[in-house]
C-alpha positions as CSV (number, residue, x, y, z in Angstrom):
1,X,13.4,8.9,23.1
2,X,13.1,6.9,19.8
3,X,12.1,3.3,19.9
4,X,11.8,1.1,16.8
5,X,9.3,-1.8,16.9
6,X,8.3,-4.8,14.8
7,X,8.7,-8.6,14.6
8,X,7.3,-11.8,13.3
9,X,4.7,-13.9,15.0
10,X,3.8,-17.5,14.1
11,X,3.8,-21.0,15.7
12,X,4.9,-23.8,13.4
13,X,4.5,-27.5,13.7
14,X,7.5,-29.3,12.1
15,X,5.1,-32.2,11.6
16,X,2.8,-30.2,9.3
17,X,3.7,-30.9,5.7
18,X,2.1,-27.7,4.4
19,X,4.5,-24.7,4.1
20,X,3.3,-21.3,5.3
21,X,3.7,-19.0,2.3
22,X,3.7,-15.2,2.0
23,X,-0.1,-14.9,1.5
24,X,-0.8,-16.6,4.8
25,X,0.6,-13.6,6.6
26,X,-0.9,-10.2,7.5
27,X,2.0,-7.8,7.1
28,X,1.9,-4.2,8.5
29,X,4.5,-1.5,7.9
30,X,4.7,2.2,8.4
31,X,1.6,4.0,9.4
32,X,-0.5,0.8,9.2
33,X,1.7,-0.8,11.9
34,X,1.8,2.3,14.0
35,X,-2.0,2.6,14.0
36,X,-2.7,-1.1,14.4
37,X,-5.0,-1.8,17.3
38,X,-2.5,-4.3,18.8
39,X,0.0,-1.5,19.3
40,X,-2.4,1.2,20.3
41,X,-1.1,1.0,23.9
42,X,2.2,2.5,22.7
43,X,0.5,5.9,22.8
44,X,0.6,5.8,26.6
45,X,4.4,6.2,26.7
46,X,6.3,9.4,26.4
47,X,8.4,8.2,23.4
48,X,8.5,8.2,19.7
49,X,7.7,4.7,18.3
50,X,9.1,4.1,14.9
51,X,7.3,1.2,13.0
52,X,9.4,-1.2,11.0
53,X,7.6,-4.4,9.9
54,X,5.4,-6.9,11.7
55,X,4.2,-10.1,10.0
56,X,1.7,-12.4,11.6
57,X,0.0,-15.6,10.5
58,X,-2.2,-18.2,12.2
59,X,-0.1,-21.2,13.3
60,X,0.7,-23.8,10.7
61,X,3.5,-25.6,8.9
62,X,7.1,-24.4,8.5
63,X,7.5,-20.9,7.0
64,X,8.8,-21.0,3.4
65,X,12.4,-19.9,3.5
66,X,11.9,-17.3,0.7
67,X,9.0,-15.8,2.6
68,X,11.0,-15.6,5.8
69,X,13.9,-14.0,4.1
70,X,11.7,-11.4,2.4
71,X,10.2,-10.4,5.8
72,X,13.6,-10.3,7.5
73,X,15.1,-8.2,4.7
74,X,12.3,-5.7,4.8
75,X,12.3,-5.5,8.6
76,X,16.1,-4.8,8.6
77,X,15.8,-2.2,5.9
78,X,13.1,-0.3,7.9
79,X,15.1,-0.6,11.0
80,X,18.3,0.6,9.3
81,X,16.4,3.6,8.0
82,X,15.1,4.4,11.5
83,X,18.6,4.5,13.0
84,X,19.7,5.9,15.3
85,X,17.3,4.6,17.9
86,X,17.4,4.5,21.7
87,X,15.9,1.0,21.8
88,X,14.1,-1.8,19.9
89,X,10.9,-3.7,20.9
90,X,10.3,-7.0,19.2
91,X,6.8,-8.5,19.3
92,X,7.4,-12.2,18.7
93,X,5.7,-15.5,19.2
94,X,8.8,-17.8,19.7
95,X,7.8,-21.0,18.0
96,X,8.5,-20.2,14.4
97,X,10.2,-22.8,12.2
98,X,11.7,-21.9,8.8
99,X,12.4,-24.6,6.3
100,X,16.0,-25.6,6.4
101,X,16.8,-23.3,9.4
102,X,17.6,-24.0,13.0
103,X,16.3,-21.6,15.7
104,X,14.6,-19.1,13.4
105,X,13.9,-16.4,16.0
106,X,17.5,-16.5,17.0
107,X,18.3,-15.6,13.4
108,X,15.9,-12.7,13.4
109,X,16.9,-11.3,16.8
110,X,20.6,-11.8,16.1
111,X,20.3,-9.8,12.9
112,X,18.6,-7.1,14.9
113,X,21.4,-7.0,17.4
114,X,24.0,-6.9,14.7
115,X,22.4,-3.9,13.1
116,X,21.8,-1.8,16.2
117,X,25.0,-2.7,17.9
118,X,25.9,-3.8,21.4
119,X,24.8,-0.7,23.3
120,X,21.2,-0.4,22.0
121,X,18.8,-2.2,24.4
122,X,16.4,-4.7,22.9
123,X,13.3,-6.0,24.7
124,X,11.1,-8.9,23.4
125,X,7.6,-10.2,24.2
126,X,6.8,-13.9,23.7
127,X,4.0,-16.4,23.7
128,X,4.3,-18.8,26.7
129,X,4.3,-21.5,24.0
130,X,7.5,-20.1,22.5
131,X,10.8,-21.9,22.5
132,X,13.9,-20.2,23.8
133,X,17.6,-20.8,23.2
134,X,20.8,-19.4,24.6
135,X,21.4,-17.6,21.3
136,X,18.1,-15.8,21.7
137,X,18.8,-14.8,25.3
138,X,22.3,-13.6,24.4
139,X,20.9,-10.9,22.1
140,X,18.3,-9.4,24.6
141,X,18.3,-7.0,27.5
142,X,14.7,-7.7,28.6
143,X,12.1,-10.4,28.1
144,X,8.5,-11.1,29.0
145,X,6.1,-13.9,28.1
146,X,2.3,-14.3,28.3
147,X,1.0,-15.7,31.6
148,X,-2.3,-17.0,30.5
149,X,-3.4,-19.9,28.2
150,X,-5.9,-19.3,26.6
151,X,-4.2,-16.0,26.0
152,X,-6.0,-13.1,27.6
153,X,-3.0,-11.0,28.8
154,X,-1.4,-10.2,25.4
155,X,-1.5,-6.5,25.8
156,X,-0.4,-6.7,29.4
157,X,2.7,-8.7,28.4
158,X,3.6,-6.3,25.6
159,X,3.3,-3.5,28.0
160,X,5.6,-5.2,30.5
161,X,8.2,-5.6,27.7
162,X,7.9,-2.0,26.5
163,X,7.9,-0.6,30.1
164,X,11.2,-2.4,30.9
165,X,12.7,-0.9,27.7
166,X,11.5,2.6,28.5
167,X,12.8,2.3,32.1
168,X,16.1,1.2,30.8
169,X,16.4,4.1,28.4
170,X,15.2,6.8,30.8
171,X,17.2,5.6,33.9
172,X,20.3,4.4,32.1
173,X,20.0,1.2,34.1
174,X,20.4,-1.8,31.7
175,X,18.7,-4.9,33.1
176,X,20.1,-8.4,33.0
177,X,18.6,-11.7,32.0
178,X,19.0,-15.2,33.4
179,X,17.2,-18.2,32.1
180,X,16.8,-21.7,33.2
181,X,15.8,-24.5,30.6
182,X,13.5,-27.1,32.1
183,X,13.6,-30.6,30.5
184,X,9.8,-30.8,30.2
185,X,7.7,-30.2,27.1
186,X,4.0,-30.8,27.3
187,X,1.0,-30.0,25.1
188,X,-0.6,-26.6,25.7
189,X,-3.9,-28.2,26.6
190,X,-2.2,-30.0,29.5
191,X,-0.7,-26.8,30.8
192,X,-3.7,-24.4,30.6
193,X,-3.3,-21.7,33.2
194,X,-7.0,-22.1,34.1
195,X,-6.2,-25.5,35.5
196,X,-3.9,-26.9,38.2
197,X,-0.9,-27.1,38.6
198,X,-0.3,-24.3,36.0
199,X,-2.8,-22.0,37.7
200,X,-0.7,-21.9,40.9
201,X,2.6,-21.9,39.1
202,X,1.7,-18.8,37.1
203,X,0.0,-17.1,40.1
204,X,3.5,-16.9,41.7
205,X,5.0,-14.8,38.9
206,X,3.5,-11.4,39.8
207,X,4.7,-11.9,43.4
208,X,8.2,-12.6,42.1
209,X,8.0,-9.4,40.1
210,X,7.7,-7.5,43.4
211,X,11.1,-8.8,44.7
212,X,13.8,-6.1,44.8
213,X,16.1,-6.6,41.8
214,X,13.4,-8.4,39.6
215,X,11.7,-6.6,36.8
216,X,9.9,-9.5,35.2
217,X,9.5,-13.2,35.8
218,X,8.4,-15.4,32.9
219,X,7.6,-19.2,32.7
220,X,7.3,-20.7,29.2
221,X,5.9,-24.2,28.7
222,X,7.4,-24.3,25.2
223,X,5.9,-25.7,22.0
224,X,6.0,-29.5,21.8
225,X,5.1,-29.9,18.1
226,X,8.4,-28.4,17.0
227,X,10.9,-31.2,16.7
228,X,13.9,-28.9,17.6
229,X,16.5,-29.2,20.3
230,X,15.4,-25.9,21.8
231,X,11.8,-27.1,22.4
232,X,11.5,-27.2,26.1
233,X,10.0,-25.3,29.0
234,X,12.1,-22.6,30.7
235,X,12.1,-19.8,33.3
236,X,13.4,-16.3,32.2
237,X,14.1,-13.6,34.7
238,X,14.8,-9.9,33.9
239,X,16.1,-7.5,36.5
240,X,19.2,-5.9,38.1
241,X,20.3,-8.2,40.9
242,X,22.3,-11.2,39.6
243,X,22.0,-13.4,42.6
244,X,18.2,-12.8,43.0
245,X,17.6,-13.4,39.3
246,X,19.6,-16.7,39.4
247,X,17.8,-17.8,42.6
248,X,14.3,-17.0,41.4
249,X,14.9,-18.6,37.9
250,X,15.9,-21.8,39.7
251,X,12.9,-21.6,42.1
252,X,10.5,-21.3,39.1
253,X,12.2,-24.1,37.2
254,X,12.3,-26.5,40.1
255,X,8.6,-25.8,40.9
256,X,7.7,-26.7,37.3
257,X,9.8,-29.8,37.3
258,X,8.3,-31.0,40.6
259,X,4.8,-30.5,39.1
260,X,5.5,-32.4,35.9
261,X,3.5,-35.5,36.7
262,X,0.5,-33.4,37.9
263,X,-0.5,-31.8,34.6
264,X,-3.8,-33.0,33.2
265,X,-6.3,-32.0,30.5
266,X,-8.9,-29.6,31.9
267,X,-11.9,-31.4,30.3
268,X,-13.1,-34.9,29.5
269,X,-11.0,-36.5,26.8
270,X,-11.3,-39.7,24.8
271,X,-11.0,-41.2,21.3
272,X,-12.9,-39.7,18.4
273,X,-15.4,-42.6,18.6
274,X,-15.8,-42.2,22.3
275,X,-16.3,-38.4,22.2
276,X,-18.9,-38.6,19.4
277,X,-20.8,-41.3,21.3
278,X,-20.8,-39.2,24.5
279,X,-22.0,-36.1,22.6
280,X,-24.9,-38.0,21.0
281,X,-25.9,-39.5,24.3
282,X,-25.6,-36.2,26.3
283,X,-28.8,-34.8,27.7
284,X,-27.4,-31.2,27.9
285,X,-26.4,-28.9,25.1
286,X,-24.6,-27.5,23.4
287,X,-21.8,-30.1,23.6
288,X,-18.7,-28.5,22.3
289,X,-16.3,-31.2,21.0
290,X,-12.7,-30.2,20.2
291,X,-10.9,-32.0,17.4
292,X,-7.6,-31.4,19.1
293,X,-5.1,-33.1,16.7
294,X,-6.1,-30.9,13.8
295,X,-6.3,-27.5,15.6
296,X,-5.1,-24.8,13.2
297,X,-4.4,-22.4,16.1
298,X,-1.9,-25.0,17.5
299,X,-0.2,-25.5,14.1
300,X,-2.6,-28.2,12.7
301,X,-3.5,-28.4,9.0
302,X,-7.2,-28.0,9.7
303,X,-8.4,-30.2,6.9
304,X,-8.9,-33.6,8.5
305,X,-12.3,-35.3,8.2
306,X,-11.9,-37.9,11.0
307,X,-14.6,-36.5,13.3
308,X,-17.0,-35.8,10.4
309,X,-16.7,-39.4,9.3
310,X,-17.4,-40.7,12.8
311,X,-20.4,-38.3,13.2
312,X,-21.9,-39.7,10.0
313,X,-21.2,-43.3,11.1
314,X,-23.0,-42.7,14.4
315,X,-25.9,-40.8,12.8
316,X,-25.5,-37.6,14.8
317,X,-28.1,-34.9,14.6
318,X,-28.3,-31.1,15.2
319,X,-24.5,-31.0,14.8
320,X,-22.3,-28.4,13.2
321,X,-18.7,-29.2,12.2
322,X,-16.7,-25.9,12.0
323,X,-14.9,-26.3,9.9
324,X,-12.7,-28.1,7.3
325,X,-10.3,-26.4,5.0
326,X,-11.1,-27.6,1.5
327,X,-10.8,-25.1,-1.3
328,X,-12.1,-27.5,-4.0
329,X,-15.2,-28.5,-2.0
330,X,-15.9,-24.8,-1.3
331,X,-15.5,-23.8,-5.0
332,X,-17.8,-26.7,-6.0
333,X,-20.5,-25.6,-3.6
334,X,-20.4,-22.0,-5.0
335,X,-20.5,-23.3,-8.5
336,X,-23.5,-25.5,-7.8
337,X,-25.5,-23.0,-5.7
338,X,-27.7,-23.3,-2.6
339,X,-30.0,-26.3,-2.7
340,X,-27.8,-28.4,-5.0
341,X,-26.7,-31.9,-4.1
342,X,-23.1,-32.8,-4.7
343,X,-21.1,-35.9,-4.3
344,X,-17.8,-34.6,-2.8
345,X,-14.6,-35.6,-1.2
346,X,-14.3,-33.4,1.9
347,X,-11.0,-33.3,3.8
348,X,-7.4,-34.2,3.3
349,X,-7.1,-31.6,0.6
350,X,-3.9,-30.1,2.0
351,X,-2.4,-33.1,3.8
352,X,-3.2,-36.3,1.8
353,X,-2.2,-38.4,4.8
354,X,-5.4,-37.2,6.6
355,X,-8.9,-38.5,6.4
356,X,-11.3,-37.6,3.6
357,X,-15.1,-38.1,3.6
358,X,-16.7,-39.2,0.3
359,X,-20.5,-38.5,0.5
360,X,-23.3,-36.7,-1.1
361,X,-24.0,-33.3,0.5
362,X,-26.6,-30.6,0.0
363,X,-25.4,-27.0,-0.3
364,X,-27.2,-25.3,2.6
365,X,-25.6,-21.8,2.7
366,X,-22.9,-19.8,0.9
367,X,-20.9,-17.1,2.7
368,X,-19.0,-14.7,0.5
369,X,-15.5,-13.6,1.3
370,X,-15.0,-10.6,3.6
371,X,-11.9,-8.5,4.3
372,X,-11.0,-11.0,7.1
373,X,-12.3,-14.3,5.7
374,X,-12.2,-16.3,2.5
375,X,-15.3,-17.9,1.1
376,X,-17.2,-20.5,3.1
377,X,-20.0,-22.9,2.5
378,X,-22.2,-24.9,4.7
379,X,-22.9,-28.5,3.5
380,X,-25.5,-30.8,5.0
381,X,-25.7,-34.6,5.3
382,X,-28.4,-36.0,7.4
383,X,-28.6,-34.1,10.7
384,X,-25.0,-32.8,10.3
385,X,-23.9,-29.5,8.8
386,X,-20.2,-29.0,7.9
387,X,-18.5,-25.7,7.1
388,X,-15.9,-25.9,4.4
389,X,-13.6,-23.0,3.6
390,X,-11.2,-21.9,0.9
391,X,-8.4,-21.2,3.4
392,X,-7.4,-22.9,6.6
393,X,-8.7,-21.1,9.6
394,X,-10.1,-21.5,13.2
395,X,-13.7,-21.1,14.3
396,X,-13.2,-20.0,17.9
397,X,-15.1,-16.7,18.2
398,X,-18.8,-16.0,18.3
399,X,-18.3,-13.6,15.4
400,X,-17.2,-16.5,13.3
401,X,-20.6,-18.1,13.8
402,X,-22.5,-14.9,13.4
403,X,-21.0,-14.6,9.9
404,X,-22.2,-18.1,9.2
405,X,-25.7,-17.3,10.5
406,X,-25.5,-19.9,13.2
407,X,-26.6,-19.6,16.8
408,X,-24.3,-22.0,18.7
409,X,-26.8,-22.2,21.7
410,X,-29.4,-23.9,19.4
411,X,-27.1,-26.8,18.5
412,X,-26.9,-30.1,20.2
413,X,-23.2,-30.5,19.3
414,X,-20.6,-28.1,17.9
415,X,-17.4,-29.5,16.6
416,X,-14.4,-27.2,16.4
417,X,-10.8,-27.8,15.5
418,X,-9.4,-26.7,18.8
419,X,-7.6,-27.8,21.9
420,X,-8.8,-25.9,25.0
421,X,-11.7,-23.7,24.1
422,X,-11.5,-20.0,23.4
423,X,-12.8,-17.5,26.0
424,X,-15.8,-17.0,23.7
425,X,-16.8,-20.7,23.5
426,X,-15.7,-22.1,26.9
427,X,-18.7,-20.5,28.8
428,X,-21.2,-22.1,26.4
429,X,-19.9,-25.7,26.5
430,X,-22.3,-28.0,28.3
431,X,-20.1,-30.0,28.4
432,X,-16.7,-29.6,26.8
433,X,-15.2,-32.8,25.3
434,X,-11.8,-33.1,23.7
435,X,-11.1,-35.8,21.2
436,X,-7.5,-37.0,21.3
437,X,-7.5,-37.2,17.6
438,X,-4.6,-37.8,15.3
439,X,-2.9,-35.0,13.4
440,X,0.2,-32.9,13.3
441,X,-0.6,-31.4,16.7
442,X,-1.5,-34.7,18.4
443,X,-2.2,-34.1,22.1
444,X,-1.0,-37.6,22.9
445,X,2.5,-36.3,22.6
446,X,4.3,-39.5,23.5
447,X,3.2,-41.0,20.2
448,X,4.8,-38.3,18.1
449,X,8.4,-38.8,17.0
450,X,11.2,-36.8,18.6
451,X,14.1,-37.3,16.3
452,X,16.1,-34.2,17.1
453,X,15.9,-34.2,20.9
454,X,19.4,-33.8,22.3
455,X,18.7,-34.2,26.0
456,X,16.4,-36.4,28.1
457,X,13.1,-34.7,28.2
458,X,9.8,-35.5,30.1
459,X,7.4,-37.1,29.1
460,X,9.4,-38.8,26.4
461,X,11.9,-39.8,29.0
462,X,11.1,-40.4,32.7
463,X,14.0,-42.0,34.5
464,X,16.3,-39.1,35.0
465,X,17.0,-36.3,37.5
466,X,17.2,-32.5,37.0
467,X,19.1,-29.8,38.8
468,X,18.2,-26.2,37.7
469,X,21.0,-24.1,36.4
470,X,20.5,-20.4,35.7
471,X,22.4,-19.1,32.6
472,X,23.1,-15.5,31.9
473,X,22.6,-13.4,28.7
474,X,25.8,-12.4,27.0
475,X,24.3,-8.8,27.2
476,X,24.6,-8.8,31.0
477,X,27.1,-6.2,32.3
């Protein structure tokens, strides 16, 4: 049994003006992909897995078209060389946007289908913040999406997708897919599976998996910061019983629709000014304040200085801002050295429409580049430290702060460019505040323009009805 695997994994805000270029991706091919830790679980199957290409980048702006086409060409070349294969597994995200292209994943998956032909089964795994279309579904035989946000079931989801593919090949039973678009598209922070109503909605999926004729039940909330017609929630069912799959897809879709008004943020939210004031007045620590509108793991630019400016204005102390992407400021700090005082403009270096802070800072610490991270510098102003970095990146793991030489527990306030907090940081927050800050991943979604919406969609539209309709894949037989 020979199974080819690969894919492309990125989430792109169409509101982000900074293109994602080739050097933002980590690209694995051949033995490097086969031995990558993310795919180590493939060793548990009695099959030969043939690596093609897998490209992955942190969320950001649209992928440069030339970059996308290079990846696609190399992927298809590797896949063609691997033929014949008994199946293909695609590890995708689902919210990619390529400049000048509509429905980019559909292009990638359709090219895969064209190459391997109509009889080769293809299974895909997606992020629950992916956007699905009929064209995508029409190319696939099996589909599975994450069931947790924050994402702690990535390997589990990939296993479900591969297991369905292996079962298809070994039994000769090709599953069917039915999907049901839901005219709701909300921010990921409103739909965290750790909070209601999402917690209960997602808890039903493993039970639906147990129904005869169902192989996998998926519910995607979609990705709201992609201004594309396909950006919507949906239910996707894989299995063998047409009527059961259609019925359960409609059950899931209707449950999500009925809960649409109940979704809330899972922590205290406010304006930037309010959240900074609350953090300063708080008697417990560390307060972890999320700058949600500029979250790089949601597709934000990661270079805005709004929260830093407000912290300076309100004279915060014992505070770390991690971090602001600003290559020029980082280079200036390294050139000046530890202890130097510099008058700098920090922020808005990638997106000029953002906020920059013009102040005199002291260079407190310099962190050299590693295999996984570009150079970083810690600058100080009053009681505030701010991390600047040569490349946009998140600061969501304790290992990020260990590299900086910072003990998060000793801070009064930690500011991170995030939405909901990562599993590393969430247990430390005392409390967690989320600023509904401006940016290209604005959590206040009603104030972002939806210029390409083709159907009435909640919460941008409210006075309309919805009756679920389950649609089949063209691969169903």
